[in-house]
N, C-alpha and C positions, 0 to 999 in steps of 0.2 A: 628471402629478403622481403620485408614488408614495405610497400609503397602506396601512396595515395592513388585513387582511381585515375586522376589525370596523369600521374607520372608513369603509369605502366602502358599507356597508349604507345604503340610502336611509332617510331620517329617520323616526323613530318616536317616539311619545310615548304611553305606554300608557294605555288607558282601559277601563272596563267600560261600564255604561249611561251614566255621567256623563262629562263632559269632563275631569275632574280627572286630573292626572298621577299615576295610581294605581299606583305601584310596589308598593303594598301593597293586596292585595285579600283574597278569601276564602282560607283555608288550602288549600294544594295546587294553587293556580292559578299557571301560568307566565306570564311577561310578556316582551315585547320592546318597547323604546322606543329611538328614535334621532332625530337630526335631521341633515340634510345641508345645509350652508350654504356661502357663498362663502369665508369665512375660518375657519369653525369647524364641525366635525362631531363627533358622538358617537353611540355605540351602547351600550345596556345590555340584557343578557338575564339573567333570574333567576327566582326562585320565592318566593312568599309561604308562609312556614312557619307563621305565626300571623296573626291579624287585625290585628297592629300592627307586624310586622317582616318584611322580606324580605332575601334574600341573592342576589347576582348577580355578574356579571363585566362590566366596561365598558371601552370604548376611546374615547379622545379624540384629536382631531387638529386642530392649528391651523396655518394657513399664510396669512400676510398678504401674501406677495409682497415684503415688506421684512423684513430680518433673518432669523433662523433659525426653522425650523419646530419645533413641539413635538408630541410624540407620547407618549401614556400608555396603558398597559393595567393595570387594577387590579381586585382583588376588592373588592366594595362591599357595605355593609350600609345599608339604609334603615329608618328608624324613624318611625312615626306618633306625633307628640308630642301632638296634640289633634285631635279631630273633633267638630264641632257639627252635629247633625241637627235640623231642624225639619220641619214638615209639608210645606213647599214649597221648602226650600233646604238646602244643606250647605256647610260650610266645613272646611278641613283645614290643618294645619301638619305638614310632613314634612321631616326632615333626613336626610342621608346622608353617609357617609365611606368612603374606600377607601384601600388601599395596594397598591403594585405597582412596576412598572418604568417609567422614562420616559427620553426622549431629547430633547435640544435640540442641533441641529447634530451634531457628532461626539462629544458628551458623553452618557454613559449612566449611570444610577444609580437609586437608590430614588426613588419618586414617591408623592405623595398626592393625594387628591381630597376635596372637601367640597361639599355642596349644601344648599339650603334652598328649599322650595316652600311658598307660602301662597296659598290660593285660596278663592273663594266662588262658588257657582253656584245658579241655579234652572233650570227647564226652558227658559227663554228667554234668560237672561243668565249670563255667566261672566267673572270677572276673575281674573288670576293673576300673581303675582310669583315669579320663579325666579332664584336665584343659584347659579352653578356656578364652582368654583375648582379649578385644578390647580397642583401644585407639583412642579417637576423640578429637577435640578441647575442652579443659577445662573439660574433663570427661574421665572416664575409667570404665570398668566392668570386673570382674573376676567371672567365673562360675566354681565351682569344683563339679564333679559328681563321686560318687562311686557306682558301681553296682555289685551285686552278684546274680548268677543265677544257676538253676538246671533243668535238663531235666528229667521228670518222667520216660521216657523210651527211648531207642535208636531207631532212625528212619533212613532209608536210604535217600540218597541225593534227590531222586525223590518222597519222601513221605513228607506229612505235619508233621513237628516236633514241638511239643510245648515245651516252656521253661518258667519257673516261676522265676521272678526276684524280688528283693527288691532294691530300689534306694534311696540313700541319696544325696541331692544336696544343695549346698550353693551358693548364689549369693550376692555379695556386692552391696551397694547402698541403697538409700532411698526406703522404702516400701517393701523391700525384705529381705531375710535371709535364714533360714534353712527350707527345705521341704523334705518330705520322703514319700514313699509309694510303693505298689506292682505293678507289671506289668505282662502282659501275652504277650509272643512273639511267633509267628507262623512263621516257616521257610519252604520254599519250593524251592529247587534248588537255584537260585540267587535272590529270593524274600524273604523279611522279613517284617512282619506286627507286629506292637506293639501298645498296648493300656495300658496306665499307669494312675494310680490314685495317685495324689500327695496331701499330707496333710501339711498345714502350719498354721501360726497364722492368715492367711487371708482366711482360709476356705479349702474346698476340691475341687480339679479341675482335670478334665480329660485331658490327653495329648495323642497325637497319633503319630505314626511313621510308616515309610516304608523305606526299605533299598534295593538297587538294583544295580546289575552289568549288563552291556549290551554291 
């Protein structure tokens, strides 16, 4: 299966101390996030220029095995709409939009992306909803992901911290639909590693992830 350079990077979902999909962190911090899945992969790399906005470049790849594949590369801006901080929890709403080039089958032209992340977390619990959409000539895709996770014990920032998640994901388009399954996440400082097993009508598939600030 042929993929662009950005699309074959193994999955990443950026984080700092928290599990939040923090494409927006302290000013001057770079980030890398991506996910590699059976039908859907994406990668985004960028930099936070303020405490509420980041700019980056992303690549998306869809291949269902039925119909035409979709591939997009785009410049992306992420904006923190709202953050709630309490003594023992945090919640965030982040939106993103991008513009670039896309391909579906042998058609190529301008493409766009849009995303929404809403999450809430404590040191032991985390829930997140993520919506990701791409628009290319004569086609579009929407991926909706809901994740709920739990830490078996508390760990310090410089220790390996395990989290156990369950994910439910829906992708529109031919040959895809609803998938769900458990995952194990290991965090250490600014590094996060993820191994996910997703179950759908098309079988059981392993998906991998890494999240990084630098």
